[in-house]
N, C-alpha and C positions, 0 to 999 in steps of 0.2 A: 737586426731582427729576423731570430726563429720562428718561426709565424709556426713550423711543424711541430719543432718541441715545445712550443708555447699552449697549445692546442693538446699536447698530451697532458704535459703538468696537470691543465684544468679538466681537462678530460681525468684522470688519476684523482683528482683533488675532487672531483660530481662522483665517485665509485662506478664509472663507466666503463664497461668493455668499447673495443673498438668495435666490435658487432651491435650494441647495443647505442652509441653515438651513432653507427650510421643507418638504423632501424629508424629514429626516432630523424633523420636528416633526410631519410631517402636516397642514401648513399648504401656502397658496398663497403664490407671489412676490409678487400683491397685496398679502395682507395683513399681511406681512413687512416691504413696501414702506411700506405706510400706518400701521405701528408703529413704524416709525423715525421716523417724521415726526408721530410724537405726535398721527395722523389716529384712533388705535382705540384700544382698550384691549383686554388680551387676557385672558379669564378666571383665576384662580389657576392652574388644571388648565395650564391652556394657557402661561401665564409659567414655571412651575415646570419643564415640558417644555421650551423654550423653553433657561431655565440651563441644565438637564442637556444639553443639546446644545451649549452653552459652554463646557461646565467649569466652572461655577461650580452655586452654589444660592440660593437668595432669600435666607439672613443673611446673605453675603457682599457679595451685588446688593444689598442696599438698608445696608448696612454703611457708614455718611457716615463712618468713620473712618479719615482714608487715612492708614496704617502706612508710614512709610517702611523698605525694603527693607533689610536691615542688609547691608551690603557687607565692612564690618572684623570680624572675629573675633580675640579676647584670649584668652589662656590659658584666662584664667577661663568661656571657652565649651568649650574641649576636655571629653571623653571621653576615660578612659584604661582598657584595659585589660589587667590582664597575667597570660599564660599562662605558671606555673612549672610546669610540665609540658615545656611547648616552649621555653621560655627565651627568652621574647619579651613585648614587649609594641605593643597597637596605640594609635595616637592618633588620633581623629575629629576632624578640626581644624574641619569641617565639620558642626553642628550643625541636626539630619538631614536629611544630605544625600542620605539613601537616598528622598528624595523628587526630587531634582532627576536630572539626566543623568548627569553623573560625581559622582564619590565619591571627596575625594582621604584619604591616609593615612599617618599616618608611623607606618613600623615600625621599633623596636628590638629588634634579633637578637642574643642575647649570644654569645660563644661556645659552638659544639658547635651551638647554639641552630638553632630553623626555625620556618617559617609554619606556620597548618598544612592538611596536602595537599585541595586544590579540586580538585572534579570538572568536567571538559566544561561548558560554559554558554557561553551567546551573550555577545557584547559583545568588549572589549579592555580590556587591562589595558597601560600603561603606566609605569615607573618609572623612579627618578635613585639611582645613591646618593649618599649624602651625606658617610659615615662608611665608613671599612674595607674590604670586601670581602663579595663573596653569590656562591651556586652560584644558581643557575636552573635549577629540576627540571619540562621540561618533559617528558610521555610518558618514555623509556628516556636522553633526552642532558640533557646538562649544558651548562650554560655558566655562566664564570665573568664578572664585573664588579665591578669599582672603584673608587674614592672619583671622581666626576666620570663616572661611565659612566652611561649611561642604555639600557633595555631594552624592548623593542616583545613584549608578548606576543599571538596568538590562543588565547585559552584551548578549544580543542577537544580538549584530551589532559588528562588529567591535571596538574598541576602544585602546585608549590610552592619555597620557596626557602629555602635554610640558608648559616648562617655558618659556612664549614670554618676560618675564619681564626684566627689570636690574637686579635685585638682586636674590643671590639663592634660592630656594623654598623647602619648606620641607613639607612634607605631611605626618597625620596617615594613611593607608591604611588598611584596614577590608576584605577579600575573605571569602566567605562560598559555598561551601567550597573552601580550600584551592586549589591555582592554582598558586601561585607564585612560 
């Protein structure tokens, strides 16, 4: 394994210059340059500092098993939580999506049901009504959306979604960063 080449790849992937990486690790730009060309070797402690600055760790760095990133997920991968008190269910479409920049869920709201009220938080939320109709509550305001409509929430006020219709409502809801 070419340690220097792999460090250079990770540095470039993080959009860091040699000087920026060196500053984060209290090392010189020259040392980083020599390291990336495999002209010097770091101590274990120095390597661990560099890897931490690059967002990885020593185990991941030396893991030679290149695991292919999963792209397609099926129903077997989904996690579903039903809330009988609020008459809804949430289906997490991407396992462990909370580690990603966004989290897509499928929300099914029975007649008279609603999502759990969410307090103000940072980020953005986008939804698309797949079935039925919903009412989006943001602060004291209400907005209606029906099948085929989409909505955008800047979650700086308390908010939730209810189903005041006579049929089940189903929405695709994406939150960035994940908050579900």
